[in-house]
C-alpha positions in Angstrom: -13.5 -137.1 121.5 -14.8 -139.3 124.3 -18.4 -138.1 123.8 -18.1 -139.0 120.1 -16.9 -142.4 120.9 -19.8 -142.9 123.3 -22.3 -141.8 120.6 -20.8 -144.1 118.0 -20.7 -147.1 120.3 -24.4 -146.4 121.3 -25.2 -146.3 117.6 -23.6 -149.6 117.0 -25.4 -151.1 120.0 -28.8 -149.7 119.0 -28.2 -151.0 115.4 -27.7 -154.5 116.8 -30.9 -154.1 118.8 -32.6 -153.3 115.5 -31.0 -156.4 113.8 -32.2 -158.5 116.8 -35.8 -157.3 116.2 -35.7 -157.9 112.5 -34.1 -161.3 112.7 -36.1 -162.6 115.7 -39.5 -161.2 115.1 -39.8 -159.9 111.5 -37.8 -162.4 109.5 -40.8 -164.4 108.3 -42.9 -161.3 107.7 -43.3 -158.9 104.9 -40.9 -156.4 106.5 -38.1 -159.0 107.0 -38.5 -160.3 103.5 -38.2 -156.8 102.1 -35.2 -155.8 104.2 -33.3 -159.1 103.5 -34.7 -159.6 99.9 -36.2 -163.0 100.5 -39.1 -165.0 99.1 -41.7 -166.3 101.6 -40.4 -169.8 101.1 -36.8 -168.8 102.0 -37.9 -166.7 105.1 -40.1 -169.5 106.3 -37.5 -172.2 106.0 -34.8 -170.1 107.6 -36.8 -168.4 110.4 -35.4 -170.6 113.2 -31.8 -169.9 112.1 -32.6 -166.2 111.9 -33.9 -166.2 115.4 -30.6 -167.6 116.6 -28.7 -165.0 114.6 -30.9 -162.3 116.2 -30.1 -163.6 119.7 -26.4 -163.3 119.0 -26.8 -159.7 117.8 -28.6 -159.1 121.0 -25.6 -160.4 122.9 -23.4 -158.0 121.0 -25.7 -155.1 121.8 -25.8 -156.1 125.5 -22.0 -156.3 125.7 -21.7 -152.8 124.2 -24.2 -151.4 126.6 -22.4 -153.1 129.5 -19.2 -151.4 128.4 -20.9 -148.0 128.1 -22.7 -148.3 131.5 -19.6 -149.4 133.3 -17.2 -147.2 131.3 -15.1 -150.3 130.6 -12.8 -149.7 127.6 -11.7 -153.4 127.6 -15.4 -154.5 127.2 -16.1 -151.9 124.5 -13.0 -152.9 122.6 -13.9 -156.6 122.8 -17.5 -156.3 121.7 -16.6 -153.8 118.9 -14.0 -156.3 117.7 -16.7 -159.0 117.7 -19.0 -156.8 115.6 -16.1 -156.0 113.2 -15.3 -159.7 112.8 -19.0 -160.6 112.3 -19.4 -157.7 109.8 -16.4 -158.8 107.7 -17.4 -162.4 107.8 -21.0 -161.5 106.8 -19.7 -159.4 103.9 -17.5 -162.2 102.7 -20.0 -165.0 103.1 -23.5 -163.5 102.8 -23.8 -160.0 101.4 -21.0 -157.4 100.7 -23.2 -154.6 102.0 -22.9 -156.0 105.5 -19.4 -154.6 105.7 -20.9 -151.1 105.3 -23.9 -151.5 107.6 -22.2 -153.5 110.4 -18.4 -153.4 110.2 -17.9 -149.8 109.2 -19.7 -148.2 112.1 -17.9 -150.5 114.5 -14.6 -149.7 112.9 -15.3 -146.0 113.3 -16.4 -146.4 116.9 -13.3 -148.4 117.6 -10.9 -145.9 116.1 -12.5 -142.9 117.9 -12.6 -144.9 121.2 -8.9 -145.7 120.9 -8.0 -142.1 119.9 -10.0 -140.8 122.9 -8.3 -143.2 125.2 -4.9 -142.2 123.8 -5.5 -138.5 124.1 -6.8 -139.0 127.7 -3.6 -140.7 128.8 
């Protein structure tokens, strides 16, 4: 169970690294426009905001990697909770599919992490 939680948390962290790259470097590019379904005008006018969003996603990934490397349950729980809140907020305010791409993997990772912790104690 612990190994599964580590794999799921690493997946969430790597996903946020991918989001960082998309938002910071490919937002105003054909790839970013296709992924986020934007026109060139929209991607151009929002590129600076997207870079900021990408940076925040990088912080989420860094926190999850920190929790993994130091084996800190409290850190993993905190950053997974941040991802869940961001995913729910994004689903409610931007695009409903964000719940499935961002919040759902973090919810699964959180559940498995807490079950692994409970079975270990």
